[in-house]
PyMOL Python script that loads the backbone (N, CA, C, O; Angstrom):
from pymol import cmd

cmd.read_pdbstr("""\
ATOM      1  N   MET A   1      98.628  94.366 132.106  1.00  0.00           N
ATOM      2  CA  MET A   1      98.627  94.406 130.806  1.00  0.00           C
ATOM      3  C   MET A   1      98.808  95.642 130.394  1.00  0.00           C
ATOM      4  O   MET A   1      97.887  96.387 130.730  1.00  0.00           O
ATOM      5  N   THR A   2      99.762  96.201 129.710  1.00  0.00           N
ATOM      6  CA  THR A   2      99.379  97.767 129.275  1.00  0.00           C
ATOM      7  C   THR A   2      98.690  98.008 127.929  1.00  0.00           C
ATOM      8  O   THR A   2      98.532  97.112 127.101  1.00  0.00           O
ATOM      9  N   THR A   3      98.314  99.193 127.773  1.00  0.00           N
ATOM     10  CA  THR A   3      97.280  99.628 126.904  1.00  0.00           C
ATOM     11  C   THR A   3      97.803  99.212 125.410  1.00  0.00           C
ATOM     12  O   THR A   3      97.088  98.827 124.485  1.00  0.00           O
ATOM     13  N   VAL A   4      99.030  99.361 125.400  1.00  0.00           N
ATOM     14  CA  VAL A   4      99.939  99.232 123.670  1.00  0.00           C
ATOM     15  C   VAL A   4      99.325  97.654 123.645  1.00  0.00           C
ATOM     16  O   VAL A   4      98.321  97.393 122.981  1.00  0.00           O
ATOM     17  N   ALA A   5     100.125  96.507 124.540  1.00  0.00           N
ATOM     18  CA  ALA A   5      99.719  94.882 124.492  1.00  0.00           C
ATOM     19  C   ALA A   5      98.662  94.724 124.439  1.00  0.00           C
ATOM     20  O   ALA A   5      98.490  93.772 123.678  1.00  0.00           O
ATOM     21  N   LEU A   6      97.449  95.199 124.912  1.00  0.00           N
ATOM     22  CA  LEU A   6      96.275  94.961 124.768  1.00  0.00           C
ATOM     23  C   LEU A   6      95.270  95.409 123.572  1.00  0.00           C
ATOM     24  O   LEU A   6      94.203  94.881 123.258  1.00  0.00           O
ATOM     25  N   SER A   7      95.814  96.359 123.085  1.00  0.00           N
ATOM     26  CA  SER A   7      95.128  97.204 121.756  1.00  0.00           C
ATOM     27  C   SER A   7      96.199  96.157 120.650  1.00  0.00           C
ATOM     28  O   SER A   7      95.586  95.580 119.752  1.00  0.00           O
ATOM     29  N   ALA A   8      97.273  95.997 120.701  1.00  0.00           N
ATOM     30  CA  ALA A   8      97.809  94.988 119.575  1.00  0.00           C
ATOM     31  C   ALA A   8      97.404  93.626 119.772  1.00  0.00           C
ATOM     32  O   ALA A   8      97.697  92.836 118.875  1.00  0.00           O
ATOM     33  N   TYR A   9      96.681  93.131 120.947  1.00  0.00           N
ATOM     34  CA  TYR A   9      96.029  91.736 120.937  1.00  0.00           C
ATOM     35  C   TYR A   9      94.824  91.728 120.233  1.00  0.00           C
ATOM     36  O   TYR A   9      94.540  90.819 119.453  1.00  0.00           O
ATOM     37  N   ILE A  10      94.035  92.762 120.479  1.00  0.00           N
ATOM     38  CA  ILE A  10      92.635  93.100 119.971  1.00  0.00           C
ATOM     39  C   ILE A  10      93.031  93.355 118.446  1.00  0.00           C
ATOM     40  O   ILE A  10      92.574  92.530 117.655  1.00  0.00           O
ATOM     41  N   LEU A  11      93.791  94.346 117.940  1.00  0.00           N
ATOM     42  CA  LEU A  11      94.184  94.451 116.436  1.00  0.00           C
ATOM     43  C   LEU A  11      94.525  93.112 115.831  1.00  0.00           C
ATOM     44  O   LEU A  11      94.445  93.008 114.607  1.00  0.00           O
ATOM     45  N   MET A  12      94.830  92.260 116.428  1.00  0.00           N
ATOM     46  CA  MET A  12      95.595  91.037 115.580  1.00  0.00           C
ATOM     47  C   MET A  12      94.524  90.194 115.067  1.00  0.00           C
ATOM     48  O   MET A  12      94.639  89.512 114.049  1.00  0.00           O
ATOM     49  N   TRP A  13      93.638  90.246 115.683  1.00  0.00           N
ATOM     50  CA  TRP A  13      92.430  89.153 115.418  1.00  0.00           C
ATOM     51  C   TRP A  13      91.966  89.469 114.002  1.00  0.00           C
ATOM     52  O   TRP A  13      92.065  88.555 113.183  1.00  0.00           O
ATOM     53  N   PRO A  14      91.342  90.951 113.497  1.00  0.00           N
ATOM     54  CA  PRO A  14      90.985  91.022 112.508  1.00  0.00           C
ATOM     55  C   PRO A  14      92.197  90.653 111.211  1.00  0.00           C
ATOM     56  O   PRO A  14      91.760  90.381 110.092  1.00  0.00           O
ATOM     57  N   VAL A  15      93.504  90.667 111.423  1.00  0.00           N
ATOM     58  CA  VAL A  15      94.641  90.615 110.567  1.00  0.00           C
ATOM     59  C   VAL A  15      94.767  89.088 110.218  1.00  0.00           C
ATOM     60  O   VAL A  15      95.179  88.681 109.132  1.00  0.00           O
ATOM     61  N   VAL A  16      94.325  88.207 111.366  1.00  0.00           N
ATOM     62  CA  VAL A  16      94.403  86.488 111.407  1.00  0.00           C
ATOM     63  C   VAL A  16      93.281  86.183 110.586  1.00  0.00           C
ATOM     64  O   VAL A  16      93.399  85.514 109.560  1.00  0.00           O
ATOM     65  N   VAL A  17      91.894  86.773 111.105  1.00  0.00           N
ATOM     66  CA  VAL A  17      90.974  86.357 109.952  1.00  0.00           C
ATOM     67  C   VAL A  17      90.969  86.506 108.549  1.00  0.00           C
ATOM     68  O   VAL A  17      90.601  85.633 107.762  1.00  0.00           O
ATOM     69  N   ALA A  18      91.485  87.896 108.179  1.00  0.00           N
ATOM     70  CA  ALA A  18      91.984  88.306 106.842  1.00  0.00           C
ATOM     71  C   ALA A  18      92.644  87.361 106.403  1.00  0.00           C
ATOM     72  O   ALA A  18      92.264  86.883 105.334  1.00  0.00           O
ATOM     73  N   VAL A  19      93.629  86.881 106.952  1.00  0.00           N
ATOM     74  CA  VAL A  19      94.715  85.810 106.449  1.00  0.00           C
ATOM     75  C   VAL A  19      93.850  84.836 106.053  1.00  0.00           C
ATOM     76  O   VAL A  19      93.609  84.601 104.869  1.00  0.00           O
ATOM     77  N   VAL A  20      93.264  84.128 107.175  1.00  0.00           N
ATOM     78  CA  VAL A  20      92.748  82.786 106.837  1.00  0.00           C
ATOM     79  C   VAL A  20      91.383  83.098 105.962  1.00  0.00           C
ATOM     80  O   VAL A  20      90.886  82.025 105.618  1.00  0.00           O
ATOM     81  N   LEU A  21      90.720  84.086 105.555  1.00  0.00           N
ATOM     82  CA  LEU A  21      90.157  84.210 104.447  1.00  0.00           C
ATOM     83  C   LEU A  21      90.546  84.451 103.010  1.00  0.00           C
ATOM     84  O   LEU A  21      89.953  84.221 101.956  1.00  0.00           O
ATOM     85  N   PHE A  22      91.624  84.939 103.259  1.00  0.00           N
ATOM     86  CA  PHE A  22      92.288  84.952 102.001  1.00  0.00           C
ATOM     87  C   PHE A  22      92.872  83.594 101.357  1.00  0.00           C
ATOM     88  O   PHE A  22      92.777  83.247 100.180  1.00  0.00           O
ATOM     89  N   VAL A  23      93.438  82.979 102.314  1.00  0.00           N
ATOM     90  CA  VAL A  23      93.616  81.311 101.811  1.00  0.00           C
ATOM     91  C   VAL A  23      92.618  80.653 101.640  1.00  0.00           C
ATOM     92  O   VAL A  23      92.569  80.034 100.577  1.00  0.00           O
ATOM     93  N   ILE A  24      91.705  80.556 102.387  1.00  0.00           N
ATOM     94  CA  ILE A  24      90.407  79.717 101.898  1.00  0.00           C
ATOM     95  C   ILE A  24      89.874  80.226 100.516  1.00  0.00           C
ATOM     96  O   ILE A  24      89.493  79.390  99.697  1.00  0.00           O
ATOM     97  N   SER A  25      89.833  81.563 100.223  1.00  0.00           N
ATOM     98  CA  SER A  25      89.283  81.899  99.107  1.00  0.00           C
ATOM     99  C   SER A  25      89.813  81.345  97.923  1.00  0.00           C
ATOM    100  O   SER A  25      89.231  80.874  96.946  1.00  0.00           O
ATOM    101  N   ARG A  26      91.508  81.534  98.271  1.00  0.00           N
ATOM    102  CA  ARG A  26      92.390  81.457  97.116  1.00  0.00           C
ATOM    103  C   ARG A  26      92.209  80.025  96.709  1.00  0.00           C
ATOM    104  O   ARG A  26      92.066  79.649  95.545  1.00  0.00           O
ATOM    105  N   ALA A  27      92.228  79.213  97.840  1.00  0.00           N
ATOM    106  CA  ALA A  27      92.134  78.062  97.380  1.00  0.00           C
ATOM    107  C   ALA A  27      90.836  77.321  96.632  1.00  0.00           C
ATOM    108  O   ALA A  27      90.907  76.336  95.897  1.00  0.00           O
ATOM    109  N   PHE A  28      89.600  78.076  97.023  1.00  0.00           N
ATOM    110  CA  PHE A  28      88.195  77.604  96.342  1.00  0.00           C
ATOM    111  C   PHE A  28      88.569  78.232  94.899  1.00  0.00           C
ATOM    112  O   PHE A  28      88.485  77.482  93.926  1.00  0.00           O
ATOM    113  N   PHE A  29      88.923  79.391  94.739  1.00  0.00           N
ATOM    114  CA  PHE A  29      89.015  79.932  93.313  1.00  0.00           C
ATOM    115  C   PHE A  29      89.832  78.866  92.211  1.00  0.00           C
ATOM    116  O   PHE A  29      89.490  78.536  91.076  1.00  0.00           O
ATOM    117  N   ARG A  30      90.922  78.510  92.930  1.00  0.00           N
ATOM    118  CA  ARG A  30      91.876  77.584  92.258  1.00  0.00           C
ATOM    119  C   ARG A  30      90.929  76.222  91.894  1.00  0.00           C
ATOM    120  O   ARG A  30      90.834  75.881  90.716  1.00  0.00           O
ATOM    121  N   GLU A  31      90.426  75.672  92.666  1.00  0.00           N
ATOM    122  CA  GLU A  31      89.572  74.468  92.725  1.00  0.00           C
ATOM    123  C   GLU A  31      88.691  74.685  91.707  1.00  0.00           C
ATOM    124  O   GLU A  31      88.676  73.861  90.792  1.00  0.00           O
ATOM    125  N   TRP A  32      87.719  75.918  91.663  1.00  0.00           N
ATOM    126  CA  TRP A  32      86.834  76.104  90.861  1.00  0.00           C
ATOM    127  C   TRP A  32      87.105  76.222  89.449  1.00  0.00           C
ATOM    128  O   TRP A  32      86.420  75.622  88.622  1.00  0.00           O
ATOM    129  N   ALA A  33      88.187  77.057  89.098  1.00  0.00           N
ATOM    130  CA  ALA A  33      88.963  77.491  87.882  1.00  0.00           C
ATOM    131  C   ALA A  33      89.622  75.847  87.475  1.00  0.00           C
ATOM    132  O   ALA A  33      89.789  75.682  86.266  1.00  0.00           O
ATOM    133  N   GLU A  34      89.854  75.108  88.038  1.00  0.00           N
ATOM    134  CA  GLU A  34      90.203  73.715  87.532  1.00  0.00           C
ATOM    135  C   GLU A  34      89.250  72.937  87.163  1.00  0.00           C
ATOM    136  O   GLU A  34      89.296  72.356  86.078  1.00  0.00           O
ATOM    137  N   ALA A  35      88.279  72.812  87.977  1.00  0.00           N
ATOM    138  CA  ALA A  35      87.074  72.245  87.743  1.00  0.00           C
ATOM    139  C   ALA A  35      86.193  73.053  86.118  1.00  0.00           C
ATOM    140  O   ALA A  35      85.592  72.421  85.249  1.00  0.00           O
ATOM    141  N   ARG A  36      86.337  74.053  86.157  1.00  0.00           N
ATOM    142  CA  ARG A  36      85.747  74.695  84.627  1.00  0.00           C
ATOM    143  C   ARG A  36      86.670  74.139  83.545  1.00  0.00           C
ATOM    144  O   ARG A  36      86.137  73.776  82.496  1.00  0.00           O
ATOM    145  N   ARG A  37      88.059  74.027  83.686  1.00  0.00           N
ATOM    146  CA  ARG A  37      88.907  73.730  82.634  1.00  0.00           C
ATOM    147  C   ARG A  37      88.642  72.451  82.411  1.00  0.00           C
ATOM    148  O   ARG A  37      88.635  72.119  81.225  1.00  0.00           O
ATOM    149  N   ASN A  38      88.386  71.500  83.336  1.00  0.00           N
ATOM    150  CA  ASN A  38      88.455  70.286  83.111  1.00  0.00           C
ATOM    151  C   ASN A  38      86.879  69.733  82.740  1.00  0.00           C
ATOM    152  O   ASN A  38      86.625  68.609  82.306  1.00  0.00           O
ATOM    153  N   GLY A  39      86.078  70.606  82.971  1.00  0.00           N
ATOM    154  CA  GLY A  39      84.663  70.673  82.635  1.00  0.00           C
ATOM    155  C   GLY A  39      83.654  69.494  83.587  1.00  0.00           C
ATOM    156  O   GLY A  39      82.714  68.812  83.180  1.00  0.00           O
ATOM    157  N   ARG A  40      84.159  69.558  84.751  1.00  0.00           N
ATOM    158  CA  ARG A  40      83.633  68.923  85.986  1.00  0.00           C
ATOM    159  C   ARG A  40      83.003  69.840  86.629  1.00  0.00           C
ATOM    160  O   ARG A  40      83.608  70.912  86.674  1.00  0.00           O
ATOM    161  N   GLY A  41      81.566  69.789  87.368  1.00  0.00           N
ATOM    162  CA  GLY A  41      81.264  70.501  88.717  1.00  0.00           C
ATOM    163  C   GLY A  41      82.325  70.305  89.836  1.00  0.00           C
ATOM    164  O   GLY A  41      83.213  69.497  90.107  1.00  0.00           O
ATOM    165  N   LEU A  42      81.771  71.492  90.373  1.00  0.00           N
ATOM    166  CA  LEU A  42      82.480  71.992  91.616  1.00  0.00           C
ATOM    167  C   LEU A  42      82.424  71.031  93.181  1.00  0.00           C
ATOM    168  O   LEU A  42      83.252  70.962  94.089  1.00  0.00           O
ATOM    169  N   ILE A  43      81.184  70.423  93.023  1.00  0.00           N
ATOM    170  CA  ILE A  43      80.677  69.622  93.916  1.00  0.00           C
ATOM    171  C   ILE A  43      80.723  68.261  93.547  1.00  0.00           C
ATOM    172  O   ILE A  43      80.276  67.401  94.305  1.00  0.00           O
TER     173      ILE A  43
END
""", "prot")
cmd.dss("prot")
cmd.show_as("cartoon", "prot")
cmd.util.cbc("prot")
cmd.orient("prot")
């Protein structure tokens, strides 16, 4: 494995984690805002 390929493989994981965290947090805040609008608890 070349140095460039290994570096790309290692640096890919923080990007994947950031995207997953963004998607989860966006869905959480959307549900939280909807619950507040409807006067419900989040749980």
